[in-house]
mmCIF file of the N, C-alpha and C atoms, coordinates in Angstrom:
data_MODEL
# 
_entry.id   MODEL 
# 
loop_
_atom_site.group_PDB 
_atom_site.id 
_atom_site.type_symbol 
_atom_site.label_atom_id 
_atom_site.label_alt_id 
_atom_site.label_comp_id 
_atom_site.label_asym_id 
_atom_site.label_entity_id 
_atom_site.label_seq_id 
_atom_site.pdbx_PDB_ins_code 
_atom_site.Cartn_x 
_atom_site.Cartn_y 
_atom_site.Cartn_z 
_atom_site.occupancy 
_atom_site.B_iso_or_equiv 
_atom_site.pdbx_formal_charge 
_atom_site.auth_seq_id 
_atom_site.auth_comp_id 
_atom_site.auth_asym_id 
_atom_site.auth_atom_id 
_atom_site.pdbx_PDB_model_num 
ATOM 1   N N  . ALA A 1 1  ? -19.590 -1.458  -33.711 1.00 0.00 ? 1  ALA A N  1 
ATOM 2   C CA . ALA A 1 1  ? -19.057 -0.122  -34.169 1.00 0.00 ? 1  ALA A CA 1 
ATOM 3   C C  . ALA A 1 1  ? -18.923 0.785   -33.027 1.00 0.00 ? 1  ALA A C  1 
ATOM 4   N N  . GLU A 1 2  ? -20.237 0.765   -32.277 1.00 0.00 ? 2  GLU A N  1 
ATOM 5   C CA . GLU A 1 2  ? -20.295 1.506   -31.034 1.00 0.00 ? 2  GLU A CA 1 
ATOM 6   C C  . GLU A 1 2  ? -19.475 0.937   -29.938 1.00 0.00 ? 2  GLU A C  1 
ATOM 7   N N  . ARG A 1 3  ? -19.788 -0.133  -29.802 1.00 0.00 ? 3  ARG A N  1 
ATOM 8   C CA . ARG A 1 3  ? -18.873 -0.779  -28.355 1.00 0.00 ? 3  ARG A CA 1 
ATOM 9   C C  . ARG A 1 3  ? -17.251 -0.781  -28.914 1.00 0.00 ? 3  ARG A C  1 
ATOM 10  N N  . GLU A 1 4  ? -16.628 -0.528  -29.651 1.00 0.00 ? 4  GLU A N  1 
ATOM 11  C CA . GLU A 1 4  ? -15.203 -0.193  -30.102 1.00 0.00 ? 4  GLU A CA 1 
ATOM 12  C C  . GLU A 1 4  ? -14.845 1.259   -29.803 1.00 0.00 ? 4  GLU A C  1 
ATOM 13  N N  . GLU A 1 5  ? -15.884 2.103   -30.205 1.00 0.00 ? 5  GLU A N  1 
ATOM 14  C CA . GLU A 1 5  ? -15.956 3.314   -29.731 1.00 0.00 ? 5  GLU A CA 1 
ATOM 15  C C  . GLU A 1 5  ? -15.966 3.199   -28.200 1.00 0.00 ? 5  GLU A C  1 
ATOM 16  N N  . LEU A 1 6  ? -16.592 3.035   -27.583 1.00 0.00 ? 6  LEU A N  1 
ATOM 17  C CA . LEU A 1 6  ? -16.866 2.769   -26.038 1.00 0.00 ? 6  LEU A CA 1 
ATOM 18  C C  . LEU A 1 6  ? -15.508 2.515   -25.442 1.00 0.00 ? 6  LEU A C  1 
ATOM 19  N N  . MET A 1 7  ? -14.917 1.150   -26.062 1.00 0.00 ? 7  MET A N  1 
ATOM 20  C CA . MET A 1 7  ? -13.559 0.609   -25.268 1.00 0.00 ? 7  MET A CA 1 
ATOM 21  C C  . MET A 1 7  ? -12.455 1.512   -25.589 1.00 0.00 ? 7  MET A C  1 
ATOM 22  N N  . ARG A 1 8  ? -12.371 2.227   -26.702 1.00 0.00 ? 8  ARG A N  1 
ATOM 23  C CA . ARG A 1 8  ? -11.354 3.486   -27.047 1.00 0.00 ? 8  ARG A CA 1 
ATOM 24  C C  . ARG A 1 8  ? -11.652 4.216   -26.069 1.00 0.00 ? 8  ARG A C  1 
ATOM 25  N N  . GLY A 1 9  ? -12.771 4.840   -25.471 1.00 0.00 ? 9  GLY A N  1 
ATOM 26  C CA . GLY A 1 9  ? -13.175 5.900   -24.371 1.00 0.00 ? 9  GLY A CA 1 
ATOM 27  C C  . GLY A 1 9  ? -12.260 5.555   -23.139 1.00 0.00 ? 9  GLY A C  1 
ATOM 28  N N  . TYR A 1 10 ? -13.034 3.939   -22.822 1.00 0.00 ? 10 TYR A N  1 
ATOM 29  C CA . TYR A 1 10 ? -12.600 3.555   -21.714 1.00 0.00 ? 10 TYR A CA 1 
ATOM 30  C C  . TYR A 1 10 ? -11.034 3.245   -21.669 1.00 0.00 ? 10 TYR A C  1 
ATOM 31  N N  . ARG A 1 11 ? -10.399 3.024   -22.628 1.00 0.00 ? 11 ARG A N  1 
ATOM 32  C CA . ARG A 1 11 ? -8.994  2.480   -22.542 1.00 0.00 ? 11 ARG A CA 1 
ATOM 33  C C  . ARG A 1 11 ? -8.499  4.394   -22.359 1.00 0.00 ? 11 ARG A C  1 
ATOM 34  N N  . ALA A 1 12 ? -8.807  5.339   -22.931 1.00 0.00 ? 12 ALA A N  1 
ATOM 35  C CA . ALA A 1 12 ? -8.245  6.697   -22.595 1.00 0.00 ? 12 ALA A CA 1 
ATOM 36  C C  . ALA A 1 12 ? -8.178  7.035   -21.378 1.00 0.00 ? 12 ALA A C  1 
ATOM 37  N N  . LYS A 1 13 ? -9.573  6.727   -20.618 1.00 0.00 ? 13 LYS A N  1 
ATOM 38  C CA . LYS A 1 13 ? -9.473  7.095   -19.076 1.00 0.00 ? 13 LYS A CA 1 
ATOM 39  C C  . LYS A 1 13 ? -8.476  6.283   -18.409 1.00 0.00 ? 13 LYS A C  1 
ATOM 40  N N  . MET A 1 14 ? -8.488  5.158   -18.580 1.00 0.00 ? 14 MET A N  1 
ATOM 41  C CA . MET A 1 14 ? -7.579  4.134   -17.872 1.00 0.00 ? 14 MET A CA 1 
ATOM 42  C C  . MET A 1 14 ? -6.184  4.677   -17.910 1.00 0.00 ? 14 MET A C  1 
ATOM 43  N N  . ALA A 1 15 ? -6.011  5.182   -18.692 1.00 0.00 ? 15 ALA A N  1 
ATOM 44  C CA . ALA A 1 15 ? -4.328  5.647   -19.320 1.00 0.00 ? 15 ALA A CA 1 
ATOM 45  C C  . ALA A 1 15 ? -4.096  6.823   -18.261 1.00 0.00 ? 15 ALA A C  1 
ATOM 46  N N  . ILE A 1 16 ? -5.011  7.563   -18.238 1.00 0.00 ? 16 ILE A N  1 
ATOM 47  C CA . ILE A 1 16 ? -5.035  8.877   -17.137 1.00 0.00 ? 16 ILE A CA 1 
ATOM 48  C C  . ILE A 1 16 ? -5.194  8.516   -15.915 1.00 0.00 ? 16 ILE A C  1 
ATOM 49  N N  . ILE A 1 17 ? -5.746  7.599   -15.830 1.00 0.00 ? 17 ILE A N  1 
ATOM 50  C CA . ILE A 1 17 ? -5.921  7.156   -14.182 1.00 0.00 ? 17 ILE A CA 1 
ATOM 51  C C  . ILE A 1 17 ? -4.711  6.575   -13.787 1.00 0.00 ? 17 ILE A C  1 
ATOM 52  N N  . ASP A 1 18 ? -4.036  5.204   -14.519 1.00 0.00 ? 18 ASP A N  1 
ATOM 53  C CA . ASP A 1 18 ? -2.868  4.851   -14.670 1.00 0.00 ? 18 ASP A CA 1 
ATOM 54  C C  . ASP A 1 18 ? -1.555  5.634   -14.408 1.00 0.00 ? 18 ASP A C  1 
ATOM 55  N N  . GLU A 1 19 ? -1.699  6.879   -15.197 1.00 0.00 ? 19 GLU A N  1 
ATOM 56  C CA . GLU A 1 19 ? -0.636  7.803   -15.018 1.00 0.00 ? 19 GLU A CA 1 
ATOM 57  C C  . GLU A 1 19 ? -0.744  8.601   -14.014 1.00 0.00 ? 19 GLU A C  1 
ATOM 58  N N  . PHE A 1 20 ? -1.617  9.107   -13.078 1.00 0.00 ? 20 PHE A N  1 
ATOM 59  C CA . PHE A 1 20 ? -1.641  10.052  -12.066 1.00 0.00 ? 20 PHE A CA 1 
ATOM 60  C C  . PHE A 1 20 ? -1.957  9.151   -10.331 1.00 0.00 ? 20 PHE A C  1 
ATOM 61  N N  . ALA A 1 21 ? -2.835  8.189   -10.998 1.00 0.00 ? 21 ALA A N  1 
ATOM 62  C CA . ALA A 1 21 ? -3.076  7.544   -9.668  1.00 0.00 ? 21 ALA A CA 1 
ATOM 63  C C  . ALA A 1 21 ? -1.656  7.289   -8.749  1.00 0.00 ? 21 ALA A C  1 
ATOM 64  N N  . PRO A 1 22 ? -1.817  7.212   -7.581  1.00 0.00 ? 22 PRO A N  1 
ATOM 65  C CA . PRO A 1 22 ? -0.437  6.828   -6.960  1.00 0.00 ? 22 PRO A CA 1 
ATOM 66  C C  . PRO A 1 22 ? -0.566  5.128   -6.825  1.00 0.00 ? 22 PRO A C  1 
ATOM 67  N N  . ARG A 1 23 ? 0.754   4.397   -6.955  1.00 0.00 ? 23 ARG A N  1 
ATOM 68  C CA . ARG A 1 23 ? 0.666   3.077   -6.582  1.00 0.00 ? 23 ARG A CA 1 
ATOM 69  C C  . ARG A 1 23 ? 0.757   2.755   -5.120  1.00 0.00 ? 23 ARG A C  1 
ATOM 70  N N  . LEU A 1 24 ? 0.149   1.701   -4.795  1.00 0.00 ? 24 LEU A N  1 
ATOM 71  C CA . LEU A 1 24 ? 0.191   1.062   -3.520  1.00 0.00 ? 24 LEU A CA 1 
ATOM 72  C C  . LEU A 1 24 ? 1.445   0.054   -3.789  1.00 0.00 ? 24 LEU A C  1 
ATOM 73  N N  . ILE A 1 25 ? 2.197   0.083   -2.667  1.00 0.00 ? 25 ILE A N  1 
ATOM 74  C CA . ILE A 1 25 ? 3.189   -0.795  -2.945  1.00 0.00 ? 25 ILE A CA 1 
ATOM 75  C C  . ILE A 1 25 ? 2.905   -1.929  -1.954  1.00 0.00 ? 25 ILE A C  1 
ATOM 76  N N  . SER A 1 26 ? 3.420   -3.056  -2.734  1.00 0.00 ? 26 SER A N  1 
ATOM 77  C CA . SER A 1 26 ? 3.012   -4.664  -2.506  1.00 0.00 ? 26 SER A CA 1 
ATOM 78  C C  . SER A 1 26 ? 4.213   -5.673  -2.368  1.00 0.00 ? 26 SER A C  1 
ATOM 79  N N  . ASP A 1 27 ? 5.257   -5.006  -2.392  1.00 0.00 ? 27 ASP A N  1 
ATOM 80  C CA . ASP A 1 27 ? 6.238   -5.710  -2.255  1.00 0.00 ? 27 ASP A CA 1 
ATOM 81  C C  . ASP A 1 27 ? 6.611   -5.962  -0.641  1.00 0.00 ? 27 ASP A C  1 
ATOM 82  N N  . THR A 1 28 ? 6.863   -7.143  0.028   1.00 0.00 ? 28 THR A N  1 
ATOM 83  C CA . THR A 1 28 ? 6.952   -7.282  1.228   1.00 0.00 ? 28 THR A CA 1 
ATOM 84  C C  . THR A 1 28 ? 8.346   -7.002  1.764   1.00 0.00 ? 28 THR A C  1 
ATOM 85  N N  . VAL A 1 29 ? 9.463   -6.940  1.278   1.00 0.00 ? 29 VAL A N  1 
ATOM 86  C CA . VAL A 1 29 ? 10.598  -6.945  1.338   1.00 0.00 ? 29 VAL A CA 1 
ATOM 87  C C  . VAL A 1 29 ? 10.579  -4.781  1.740   1.00 0.00 ? 29 VAL A C  1 
ATOM 88  N N  . GLU A 1 30 ? 9.906   -3.958  0.668   1.00 0.00 ? 30 GLU A N  1 
ATOM 89  C CA . GLU A 1 30 ? 9.612   -2.489  0.966   1.00 0.00 ? 30 GLU A CA 1 
ATOM 90  C C  . GLU A 1 30 ? 9.126   -2.392  2.169   1.00 0.00 ? 30 GLU A C  1 
ATOM 91  N N  . ILE A 1 31 ? 7.892   -2.968  2.191   1.00 0.00 ? 31 ILE A N  1 
ATOM 92  C CA . ILE A 1 31 ? 6.934   -2.702  3.301   1.00 0.00 ? 31 ILE A CA 1 
ATOM 93  C C  . ILE A 1 31 ? 7.607   -2.986  4.391   1.00 0.00 ? 31 ILE A C  1 
ATOM 94  N N  . LYS A 1 32 ? 8.439   -4.113  4.954   1.00 0.00 ? 32 LYS A N  1 
ATOM 95  C CA . LYS A 1 32 ? 9.343   -4.386  5.823   1.00 0.00 ? 32 LYS A CA 1 
ATOM 96  C C  . LYS A 1 32 ? 10.156  -3.269  6.309   1.00 0.00 ? 32 LYS A C  1 
ATOM 97  N N  . ALA A 1 33 ? 10.929  -2.878  5.277   1.00 0.00 ? 33 ALA A N  1 
ATOM 98  C CA . ALA A 1 33 ? 11.557  -1.881  5.705   1.00 0.00 ? 33 ALA A CA 1 
ATOM 99  C C  . ALA A 1 33 ? 10.995  -0.311  5.769   1.00 0.00 ? 33 ALA A C  1 
ATOM 100 N N  . MET A 1 34 ? 9.709   -0.350  5.452   1.00 0.00 ? 34 MET A N  1 
ATOM 101 C CA . MET A 1 34 ? 9.092   0.976   6.006   1.00 0.00 ? 34 MET A CA 1 
ATOM 102 C C  . MET A 1 34 ? 8.868   1.063   7.286   1.00 0.00 ? 34 MET A C  1 
ATOM 103 N N  . ILE A 1 35 ? 8.769   -0.516  7.686   1.00 0.00 ? 35 ILE A N  1 
ATOM 104 C CA . ILE A 1 35 ? 7.995   -0.675  8.970   1.00 0.00 ? 35 ILE A CA 1 
ATOM 105 C C  . ILE A 1 35 ? 9.099   -0.549  9.958   1.00 0.00 ? 35 ILE A C  1 
ATOM 106 N N  . GLU A 1 36 ? 10.186  -1.113  9.560   1.00 0.00 ? 36 GLU A N  1 
ATOM 107 C CA . GLU A 1 36 ? 11.317  -1.163  10.224  1.00 0.00 ? 36 GLU A CA 1 
ATOM 108 C C  . GLU A 1 36 ? 11.947  0.701   10.635  1.00 0.00 ? 36 GLU A C  1 
ATOM 109 N N  . ASP A 1 37 ? 11.792  1.472   9.376   1.00 0.00 ? 37 ASP A N  1 
ATOM 110 C CA . ASP A 1 37 ? 12.070  2.669   9.287   1.00 0.00 ? 37 ASP A CA 1 
ATOM 111 C C  . ASP A 1 37 ? 11.254  3.447   10.202  1.00 0.00 ? 37 ASP A C  1 
ATOM 112 N N  . LEU A 1 38 ? 9.996   3.074   10.408  1.00 0.00 ? 38 LEU A N  1 
ATOM 113 C CA . LEU A 1 38 ? 9.302   3.743   11.508  1.00 0.00 ? 38 LEU A CA 1 
ATOM 114 C C  . LEU A 1 38 ? 9.132   3.444   12.878  1.00 0.00 ? 38 LEU A C  1 
ATOM 115 N N  . VAL A 1 39 ? 9.860   2.148   13.204  1.00 0.00 ? 39 VAL A N  1 
ATOM 116 C CA . VAL A 1 39 ? 10.502  1.814   14.522  1.00 0.00 ? 39 VAL A CA 1 
ATOM 117 C C  . VAL A 1 39 ? 11.589  2.952   15.103  1.00 0.00 ? 39 VAL A C  1 
ATOM 118 N N  . GLU A 1 40 ? 12.405  3.161   13.786  1.00 0.00 ? 40 GLU A N  1 
ATOM 119 C CA . GLU A 1 40 ? 13.830  3.465   14.106  1.00 0.00 ? 40 GLU A CA 1 
ATOM 120 C C  . GLU A 1 40 ? 13.464  5.014   14.409  1.00 0.00 ? 40 GLU A C  1 
ATOM 121 N N  . ASN A 1 41 ? 12.636  5.645   13.429  1.00 0.00 ? 41 ASN A N  1 
ATOM 122 C CA . ASN A 1 41 ? 12.375  7.316   13.631  1.00 0.00 ? 41 ASN A CA 1 
ATOM 123 C C  . ASN A 1 41 ? 11.404  7.750   14.315  1.00 0.00 ? 41 ASN A C  1 
ATOM 124 N N  . THR A 1 42 ? 10.639  6.871   14.748  1.00 0.00 ? 42 THR A N  1 
ATOM 125 C CA . THR A 1 42 ? 9.186   7.194   15.516  1.00 0.00 ? 42 THR A CA 1 
ATOM 126 C C  . THR A 1 42 ? 9.436   6.493   16.751  1.00 0.00 ? 42 THR A C  1 
ATOM 127 N N  . ASP A 1 43 ? 8.390   6.775   17.856  1.00 0.00 ? 43 ASP A N  1 
ATOM 128 C CA . ASP A 1 43 ? 8.355   6.225   18.801  1.00 0.00 ? 43 ASP A CA 1 
ATOM 129 C C  . ASP A 1 43 ? 7.803   4.903   19.295  1.00 0.00 ? 43 ASP A C  1 
ATOM 130 N N  . LEU A 1 44 ? 7.321   4.496   17.788  1.00 0.00 ? 44 LEU A N  1 
ATOM 131 C CA . LEU A 1 44 ? 6.380   3.075   17.765  1.00 0.00 ? 44 LEU A CA 1 
ATOM 132 C C  . LEU A 1 44 ? 7.361   2.131   17.987  1.00 0.00 ? 44 LEU A C  1 
ATOM 133 N N  . THR A 1 45 ? 6.758   0.931   18.442  1.00 0.00 ? 45 THR A N  1 
ATOM 134 C CA . THR A 1 45 ? 7.670   -0.325  19.106  1.00 0.00 ? 45 THR A CA 1 
ATOM 135 C C  . THR A 1 45 ? 7.067   -1.689  18.378  1.00 0.00 ? 45 THR A C  1 
ATOM 136 N N  . LEU A 1 46 ? 7.711   -2.567  17.855  1.00 0.00 ? 46 LEU A N  1 
ATOM 137 C CA . LEU A 1 46 ? 6.740   -3.800  17.416  1.00 0.00 ? 46 LEU A CA 1 
ATOM 138 C C  . LEU A 1 46 ? 6.199   -4.589  18.355  1.00 0.00 ? 46 LEU A C  1 
ATOM 139 N N  . THR A 1 47 ? 5.002   -3.795  19.136  1.00 0.00 ? 47 THR A N  1 
ATOM 140 C CA . THR A 1 47 ? 4.024   -4.463  19.702  1.00 0.00 ? 47 THR A CA 1 
ATOM 141 C C  . THR A 1 47 ? 3.010   -4.605  19.025  1.00 0.00 ? 47 THR A C  1 
ATOM 142 N N  . LYS A 1 48 ? 1.982   -5.262  19.823  1.00 0.00 ? 48 LYS A N  1 
ATOM 143 C CA . LYS A 1 48 ? 0.559   -5.490  19.373  1.00 0.00 ? 48 LYS A CA 1 
ATOM 144 C C  . LYS A 1 48 ? -0.105  -4.177  19.799  1.00 0.00 ? 48 LYS A C  1 
ATOM 145 N N  . ALA A 1 49 ? -0.036  -3.699  20.662  1.00 0.00 ? 49 ALA A N  1 
ATOM 146 C CA . ALA A 1 49 ? -0.462  -2.277  20.984  1.00 0.00 ? 49 ALA A CA 1 
ATOM 147 C C  . ALA A 1 49 ? -0.542  -1.357  19.856  1.00 0.00 ? 49 ALA A C  1 
ATOM 148 N N  . ASP A 1 50 ? 0.720   -1.507  19.047  1.00 0.00 ? 50 ASP A N  1 
ATOM 149 C CA . ASP A 1 50 ? 1.040   -0.388  18.241  1.00 0.00 ? 50 ASP A CA 1 
ATOM 150 C C  . ASP A 1 50 ? 0.832   -0.667  16.790  1.00 0.00 ? 50 ASP A C  1 
ATOM 151 N N  . ARG A 1 51 ? 0.051   -2.048  16.486  1.00 0.00 ? 51 ARG A N  1 
ATOM 152 C CA . ARG A 1 51 ? -0.039  -2.554  15.433  1.00 0.00 ? 51 ARG A CA 1 
ATOM 153 C C  . ARG A 1 51 ? -1.232  -1.382  14.660  1.00 0.00 ? 51 ARG A C  1 
ATOM 154 N N  . GLY A 1 52 ? -2.345  -1.210  15.504  1.00 0.00 ? 52 GLY A N  1 
ATOM 155 C CA . GLY A 1 52 ? -3.191  -0.159  14.783  1.00 0.00 ? 52 GLY A CA 1 
ATOM 156 C C  . GLY A 1 52 ? -2.445  1.321   14.065  1.00 0.00 ? 52 GLY A C  1 
ATOM 157 N N  . LYS A 1 53 ? -1.710  1.819   15.111  1.00 0.00 ? 53 LYS A N  1 
ATOM 158 C CA . LYS A 1 53 ? -0.630  3.166   14.581  1.00 0.00 ? 53 LYS A CA 1 
ATOM 159 C C  . LYS A 1 53 ? -0.014  2.671   13.168  1.00 0.00 ? 53 LYS A C  1 
ATOM 160 N N  . PHE A 1 54 ? 0.721   1.592   13.141  1.00 0.00 ? 54 PHE A N  1 
ATOM 161 C CA . PHE A 1 54 ? 1.683   1.148   12.006  1.00 0.00 ? 54 PHE A CA 1 
ATOM 162 C C  . PHE A 1 54 ? 0.376   1.357   10.846  1.00 0.00 ? 54 PHE A C  1 
ATOM 163 N N  . MET A 1 55 ? -0.386  0.824   10.987  1.00 0.00 ? 55 MET A N  1 
ATOM 164 C CA . MET A 1 55 ? -1.664  0.525   9.658   1.00 0.00 ? 55 MET A CA 1 
ATOM 165 C C  . MET A 1 55 ? -2.171  1.756   9.375   1.00 0.00 ? 55 MET A C  1 
ATOM 166 N N  . LYS A 1 56 ? -2.367  2.704   10.237  1.00 0.00 ? 56 LYS A N  1 
ATOM 167 C CA . LYS A 1 56 ? -2.878  3.990   10.048  1.00 0.00 ? 56 LYS A CA 1 
ATOM 168 C C  . LYS A 1 56 ? -2.195  4.878   9.316   1.00 0.00 ? 56 LYS A C  1 
ATOM 169 N N  . ILE A 1 57 ? -0.354  4.663   9.365   1.00 0.00 ? 57 ILE A N  1 
ATOM 170 C CA . ILE A 1 57 ? 0.208   5.330   8.840   1.00 0.00 ? 57 ILE A CA 1 
ATOM 171 C C  . ILE A 1 57 ? 0.495   4.554   7.041   1.00 0.00 ? 57 ILE A C  1 
ATOM 172 N N  . LEU A 1 58 ? 0.449   3.611   7.552   1.00 0.00 ? 58 LEU A N  1 
ATOM 173 C CA . LEU A 1 58 ? 0.781   2.761   6.363   1.00 0.00 ? 58 LEU A CA 1 
ATOM 174 C C  . LEU A 1 58 ? -0.181  2.980   5.043   1.00 0.00 ? 58 LEU A C  1 
ATOM 175 N N  . LYS A 1 59 ? -1.443  3.162   5.617   1.00 0.00 ? 59 LYS A N  1 
ATOM 176 C CA . LYS A 1 59 ? -2.828  3.455   4.901   1.00 0.00 ? 59 LYS A CA 1 
ATOM 177 C C  . LYS A 1 59 ? -2.689  4.402   3.770   1.00 0.00 ? 59 LYS A C  1 
ATOM 178 N N  . GLY A 1 60 ? -2.854  3.973   2.470   1.00 0.00 ? 60 GLY A N  1 
ATOM 179 C CA . GLY A 1 60 ? -2.986  4.785   1.443   1.00 0.00 ? 60 GLY A CA 1 
ATOM 180 C C  . GLY A 1 60 ? -1.569  4.599   0.517   1.00 0.00 ? 60 GLY A C  1 
ATOM 181 N N  . LYS A 1 61 ? -0.599  4.262   1.281   1.00 0.00 ? 61 LYS A N  1 
ATOM 182 C CA . LYS A 1 61 ? 0.882   3.967   0.658   1.00 0.00 ? 61 LYS A CA 1 
ATOM 183 C C  . LYS A 1 61 ? 0.796   2.636   -0.022  1.00 0.00 ? 61 LYS A C  1 
ATOM 184 N N  . VAL A 1 62 ? 0.567   1.650   1.098   1.00 0.00 ? 62 VAL A N  1 
ATOM 185 C CA . VAL A 1 62 ? 1.056   -0.033  0.500   1.00 0.00 ? 62 VAL A CA 1 
ATOM 186 C C  . VAL A 1 62 ? -0.774  -0.531  0.886   1.00 0.00 ? 62 VAL A C  1 
ATOM 187 N N  . ASP A 1 63 ? -0.509  -1.873  -0.136  1.00 0.00 ? 63 ASP A N  1 
ATOM 188 C CA . ASP A 1 63 ? -1.211  -2.657  0.062   1.00 0.00 ? 63 ASP A CA 1 
ATOM 189 C C  . ASP A 1 63 ? -1.661  -3.212  1.333   1.00 0.00 ? 63 ASP A C  1 
ATOM 190 N N  . MET A 1 64 ? -2.997  -2.841  1.714   1.00 0.00 ? 64 MET A N  1 
ATOM 191 C CA . MET A 1 64 ? -3.208  -3.135  3.334   1.00 0.00 ? 64 MET A CA 1 
ATOM 192 C C  . MET A 1 64 ? -2.997  -4.585  3.937   1.00 0.00 ? 64 MET A C  1 
ATOM 193 N N  . LYS A 1 65 ? -3.666  -5.591  3.222   1.00 0.00 ? 65 LYS A N  1 
ATOM 194 C CA . LYS A 1 65 ? -3.276  -6.743  3.174   1.00 0.00 ? 65 LYS A CA 1 
ATOM 195 C C  . LYS A 1 65 ? -2.040  -7.525  3.197   1.00 0.00 ? 65 LYS A C  1 
ATOM 196 N N  . VAL A 1 66 ? -1.150  -7.102  2.435   1.00 0.00 ? 66 VAL A N  1 
ATOM 197 C CA . VAL A 1 66 ? 0.214   -7.176  2.508   1.00 0.00 ? 66 VAL A CA 1 
ATOM 198 C C  . VAL A 1 66 ? 0.917   -6.775  3.658   1.00 0.00 ? 66 VAL A C  1 
ATOM 199 N N  . ALA A 1 67 ? 0.790   -5.409  4.052   1.00 0.00 ? 67 ALA A N  1 
ATOM 200 C CA . ALA A 1 67 ? 1.321   -4.821  5.082   1.00 0.00 ? 67 ALA A CA 1 
ATOM 201 C C  . ALA A 1 67 ? 0.900   -5.475  6.565   1.00 0.00 ? 67 ALA A C  1 
ATOM 202 N N  . ASN A 1 68 ? -0.714  -6.009  6.416   1.00 0.00 ? 68 ASN A N  1 
ATOM 203 C CA . ASN A 1 68 ? -0.977  -6.812  7.987   1.00 0.00 ? 68 ASN A CA 1 
ATOM 204 C C  . ASN A 1 68 ? -0.251  -8.148  7.787   1.00 0.00 ? 68 ASN A C  1 
ATOM 205 N N  . GLN A 1 69 ? -0.081  -8.613  6.708   1.00 0.00 ? 69 GLN A N  1 
ATOM 206 C CA . GLN A 1 69 ? 0.605   -10.025 7.164   1.00 0.00 ? 69 GLN A CA 1 
ATOM 207 C C  . GLN A 1 69 ? 2.402   -9.716  7.328   1.00 0.00 ? 69 GLN A C  1 
ATOM 208 N N  . VAL A 1 70 ? 2.781   -8.931  6.593   1.00 0.00 ? 70 VAL A N  1 
ATOM 209 C CA . VAL A 1 70 ? 4.319   -8.625  7.149   1.00 0.00 ? 70 VAL A CA 1 
ATOM 210 C C  . VAL A 1 70 ? 4.108   -8.028  8.421   1.00 0.00 ? 70 VAL A C  1 
ATOM 211 N N  . LEU A 1 71 ? 3.320   -7.351  8.737   1.00 0.00 ? 71 LEU A N  1 
ATOM 212 C CA . LEU A 1 71 ? 3.559   -6.892  10.465  1.00 0.00 ? 71 LEU A CA 1 
ATOM 213 C C  . LEU A 1 71 ? 3.270   -8.021  11.053  1.00 0.00 ? 71 LEU A C  1 
ATOM 214 N N  . SER A 1 72 ? 2.103   -8.914  11.085  1.00 0.00 ? 72 SER A N  1 
ATOM 215 C CA . SER A 1 72 ? 2.026   -10.001 11.652  1.00 0.00 ? 72 SER A CA 1 
ATOM 216 C C  . SER A 1 72 ? 3.506   -11.044 12.082  1.00 0.00 ? 72 SER A C  1 
ATOM 217 N N  . GLY A 1 73 ? 4.107   -11.326 10.762  1.00 0.00 ? 73 GLY A N  1 
ATOM 218 C CA . GLY A 1 73 ? 5.235   -12.000 11.065  1.00 0.00 ? 73 GLY A CA 1 
ATOM 219 C C  . GLY A 1 73 ? 6.099   -11.473 11.537  1.00 0.00 ? 73 GLY A C  1 
ATOM 220 N N  . MET A 1 74 ? 6.195   -10.046 11.801  1.00 0.00 ? 74 MET A N  1 
ATOM 221 C CA . MET A 1 74 ? 7.119   -9.369  12.551  1.00 0.00 ? 74 MET A CA 1 
ATOM 222 C C  . MET A 1 74 ? 6.702   -9.076  13.775  1.00 0.00 ? 74 MET A C  1 
ATOM 223 N N  . LEU A 1 75 ? 5.283   -9.438  14.383  1.00 0.00 ? 75 LEU A N  1 
ATOM 224 C CA . LEU A 1 75 ? 5.187   -9.340  15.638  1.00 0.00 ? 75 LEU A CA 1 
ATOM 225 C C  . LEU A 1 75 ? 5.201   -10.638 16.695  1.00 0.00 ? 75 LEU A C  1 
ATOM 226 N N  . GLN A 1 76 ? 5.374   -11.623 15.497  1.00 0.00 ? 76 GLN A N  1 
ATOM 227 C CA . GLN A 1 76 ? 5.596   -13.178 16.178  1.00 0.00 ? 76 GLN A CA 1 
ATOM 228 C C  . GLN A 1 76 ? 6.820   -13.255 16.982  1.00 0.00 ? 76 GLN A C  1 
# 
């Protein structure tokens, strides 16, 4: 009985977190569009020298593992 009570409490906390926590974008098409938008609207270029700048801007908005893969593909 105590375990069920704990699970209800945990589920309630997770529901609150899911509602208010920002979602990280993991769609490769969306991430590629964001990178292309940065190239058009900033002074960044698709070079290895600017890779860190792209990653810094995208941090907290996208899944960084996916962003790294997309950016690597775009730099080739």
